[in-house]
N, C-alpha and C positions, 0 to 999 in steps of 0.2 A: 784479285784484281779483275777488271773487265777483260774480256777475251782479247780485244784489240790491243790493250796495253800489255797483257801477258804474252801475247804473240811476239810483240816487238822486243820485249825484254828477253824472251827465250830464244829468239832468232839470233841475238847477239851472243848468247851463251852457246848456241850451236856452233857459231864461227870460232869461238874460243876453244870449245871442246875439240873441234877438228884440228885446230892449230897445235893443241897439246897431245894429239894422238897421231904420231907419225906413221904408224902401221896402217890405220884406216885411211889416212890421207894418201899414202903411197898406193894402196890398193885401189882406191877410188880413181886416182890419176891413171893407173895402168888400165883399169877397165874402160875409162872414158877414151883412152887412146885406141883400144880394141874396137869399141863401138863407133867412134868417129875419127877414123884415121886421117881425114883431111883437115881436122881442126888444129889450129896452131896453138902454141903454148899459152898465149894470152887468152884464147878462147877456153882452153882447159881450165886455167886459173879462175876465169869468170864463172864457169859452170861449177867448179868446186865450191866457191864461196856461196853461190846461190843455193847449191845443194845443202850446205851446212846450215844456212839460214832456214831453209825449208824444214830440215829435220828438227831444228830447235823449235820452230813454230808448231810442228806436229806434236811434240811433247806437251806443249801448252794446251793444244786442242784436246788431246786425250785426257788430260787432267780436267778440262772443262766439261767433258762428257759425263764425268762423275756426278755432277749436280745439275746439268742442263735438263730441261723438260723436252718431251717429244716435240712440242711446238717450236722450241728453240732450235732443235736439230732440223726440222723441216724448213724453218725460216733461213737457216744458214746455207741451204743447198738449193740450187736451181737445176732441175732435171730435164733431160731429153731422152725420148725413147722408152719411157716406162711402159708404154702400151705393148712393146715387144715382149716384155716379161709377163704381163698379165695374160696376153694371148697364149704364150707358151705354157703358162700354168693351166689354162683352160684345155689345151690340147693334150698336155702331159704325155706319158705318165711321169709326173714329177718333172723338175727342171734342174739341170746342173748349171750353176752360175760360176763362171771362172773369172778370176780377177788376179791382181798382182799387188806387190808392195809399191804401188804408184800413188801419188797424191797422199791422201789420208784414208787408208783402207778401214780404219776403225770408225771414221765418220761414215763411210759407205755402209758398213754393217749396221750402224745405229740408224741411218736414214732409211734403209730397207725395212728394218723392224718398225720404225715409227710410221712408215707408209703402209703398214698392214701386210707386208709380204711374209708368208709363213716360212721363215728361214731356219735352216739347220746348218751350222758351220762346223768344220773340222779344224782343230787347232793343235799346235804342239804344246806340250807341257813346258812351263817356264822353270828354270833350274831351282829357283827359290820358291818353296811352297806358299809363302806369304804373298809374294808377287803373283803367283799363279792364281791364288784365290781371288785376289783383287782384280786381275785381268778377266777372269771368268765372270765375276759379278758384273763388271763393266760391259762385257759383250752380251750378257743376257738381259741387261737392264731395259732394253726397248723391245724385248720379245723373242729374239732368236734363241734357238736351242743350241747348246754347245756340246760337241762330241770330241773328246780327246783322241788324238791320233794314236794308233796302237793296234793290237791284234783284234780287238772287238769293233774297231771303227767302221770297217766295211759293212758289217751286219747292221749297225745302227743307221748308216747312210742308205743302205738298200731299203730298210724299213721306212725311212723318211720319204724316199722316192715313191714307194708303194702307197704312202698316204698323201701323195700329191703335194709334197712340200718342195721347197727350193733348197738345194744343198749348195753351200758356198765354199769354194776351194781356191786357195792361193797356190798357183802352180809355177811360180817364177824363181824358185830357189833350188840349189843343188843339195838334195837331201839323200844321203846314201842308204838310210835304213828303211826306205819305203820303195815300192816298185816304181821303176822309171824307164825311160827310153832316151836315146840321143836324138835330138832334133836341132835344126839350125836356129841360132839366136845371134843376131848381128853378124851373120856369116861364119860362125864358128860352132862346132858341135857342142851342145850343152845338155848335161844330164838333167832330165825334167820329169817331175812326178807324172805318172800315167794313170793314176786312180780315177781322175775326172773322166778321161776318155773311156776307161774300162767300164765304169758305172753307166755312163751315158749309152754306150753301145749295148751293154747287157739289157738295159731297160728300154732302149730306143727312145731315150728322153732328150728333149731339146737342150742344146748347149748354148747358153747366152753369156757373152762377155759383158762385163760392167766395170766401170772405173770411176774414180772420184778425183778430180784435179783441182788444184788451188787456182783461183782467179785473182786478177789484179785488184778487184773491188773488195776483197776480203771474204767473199763467199766461196762456195765450192760448186763446181759443175759436176753433176752426176750424169754420166753418159751410159745408157743401156743400148747395146747393139742388137741387130737382128740375130736370130739363132744361126749358128755355124752349120754348114752342110755336113750331114753324117755320111761317112763312107758306106758303100753298099756292096763292095766286092773286095776280094782278097782274103788272106788268112786273118785270123783274129789279131795276131801280133802286128800285121801290116796295117790293119784298120786302126788299131790303137795308136800306132806311131803316126799315121796320117792325121788323125784327129788331134793328137797332141801337138803336132807341128802346126796345124791350122790355128789352134788356140794360142800357141806361142807367137805366131806371126801377128795375131791381133794385139798381144801384149807389147811386142816390139814396136808396132805402129803407135801405140799409146805413149810409150817411152820417148819415141822420136818426136812426138807432138809436144811433150813436156819433159825435156831431158833433165831438168834440174830437180825433178820430183820422183826419182827412183832411188833405191838403196845401193848406190854404186860401190860401197865398201864390201858388199857381199861377194864371196868367191864363186861367182856364177859359172865360171869355166874351170873350176878346180878339177873335176872329174873329166877325163878324156878317154876316148877309145884306146885300147880294147877293154875297158872296164866291163865285166860281164853283166848283162841285164839281170835285174832281180826278178 
């Protein structure tokens, strides 16, 4: 089906899927209440429905990426701030691009590759090897190099920075089996991956936030922001925490701008102090 029709069909499936999944619906509602305590029940329900439609449409777009051309991807997106990324690549050494599960992060990866950005992205393995193979092929389709998270990921990512590549990292989820720190997220401590900050500080690489949000006209807006300030004083642990907090604040601003386009069913505040730092 054409992407427009497929989106419309899949968005209704998303609403149905959320209605049939009380656990995710309850978790999404609880998280929205944490993030937006002043929002009334009507507003919460409206956001829940919009979020379900967004996630359904997202699935259709990921399927579309499997046969879209690079020109199709470029035409689907309107970008702002891409010069920030090119300047950061020129100054180097390498660039750490941080993003989140906002809008359509797979479209963002495809657009960056189609735009000629030398990307290396770190991803988690999918539980089903067949799906993992399919997802890896999709993510590599427009040029990015894919590095599975694990014991060897750090070495691969450091090599990518040394070769002046852009490493892309999603840092908005509570993942217990990788290094992390507690930083504020919507006013509550959230266990947050710290690898992006650690790599950036080790190499003194620019940290550039970039996000992809759904627009009302059916296209995507890709917004690349100026590099975040790198801490210059304090212990290594303090600087990693400070930079992770700054990056997380950029993610929170993006979510507040497009609140229906984040993965609200994720257990973002699952881990709370005094969970020991990894």
